[in-house]
C-alpha positions in Angstrom: 92.1 93.3 129.4 92.3 96.5 127.3 95.1 94.9 125.2 92.6 92.1 124.3 89.9 94.6 123.4 92.4 96.6 121.3 93.7 93.5 119.6 90.2 92.1 119.0 89.0 95.5 117.8 91.9 95.8 115.4 91.4 92.3 114.1 87.7 92.9 113.6 88.4 96.2 111.9 90.8 94.5 109.5 88.4 91.6 108.7 85.5 94.1 108.1 87.7 96.3 105.9 88.8 93.2 103.9 85.2 92.2 103.4 84.3 95.6 102.2 87.2 95.7 99.7 86.4 92.2 98.5 82.7 93.2 98.0 83.7 96.4 96.2 86.0 94.4 93.8 83.3 91.9 93.2 80.9 94.7 92.2 83.5 96.2 89.9 84.1 92.8 88.2 80.3 92.3 87.8 80.0 95.8 86.3 82.8 95.1 83.9 81.2 91.8 82.8 77.8 93.5 82.4 79.3 96.3 80.2 81.1 93.8 78.1 78.0 91.7 77.6 75.9 94.8 76.9 78.4 95.9 74.2 78.0 92.5 72.6 81.6 91.3 73.3 82.2 87.6 73.8 84.3 86.9 76.9 86.4 83.8 76.5 87.6 81.8 79.4 91.1 83.2 79.7 89.6 86.8 79.8 86.9 85.8 82.3 89.6 84.2 84.5 91.8 87.4 84.2 88.8 89.5 85.3 87.8 87.1 88.2 91.3 87.0 89.7 91.8 90.7 89.6 91.3 92.4 92.9 93.0 95.7 92.1 90.2 98.3 92.0 92.3 100.7 89.8 92.8 98.0 87.2 89.2 97.0 87.2 88.1 100.6 86.8 90.6 101.2 84.0 89.1 98.2 82.1 85.6 99.3 82.8 86.2 102.8 81.4 87.8 101.2 78.3 84.9 98.8 77.9 82.4 101.6 77.6 84.0 102.9 74.3 86.2 100.1 73.0 85.7 98.8 69.5 86.7 95.3 70.5 87.4 93.3 73.6 91.0 93.1 72.7 91.1 96.9 73.0 89.8 96.7 76.5 92.6 94.5 77.7 95.6 95.6 75.6 
């Protein structure tokens, strides 16, 4: 019985952690899109798709920091 609780608890912990990470990545993607829009950059479909499929927090943060001061959208994603 304790094995079932342990297994179930571990599974629930993993599902909860994945949900948290997915939500965090979604927020970073949204923040990036907002900064790009606020800076007046036009986001074409290939760039939008690149942002939407990215689930690496470090990459999203890197782009977000670049987006704050870049002179062009190309500079953000070079």
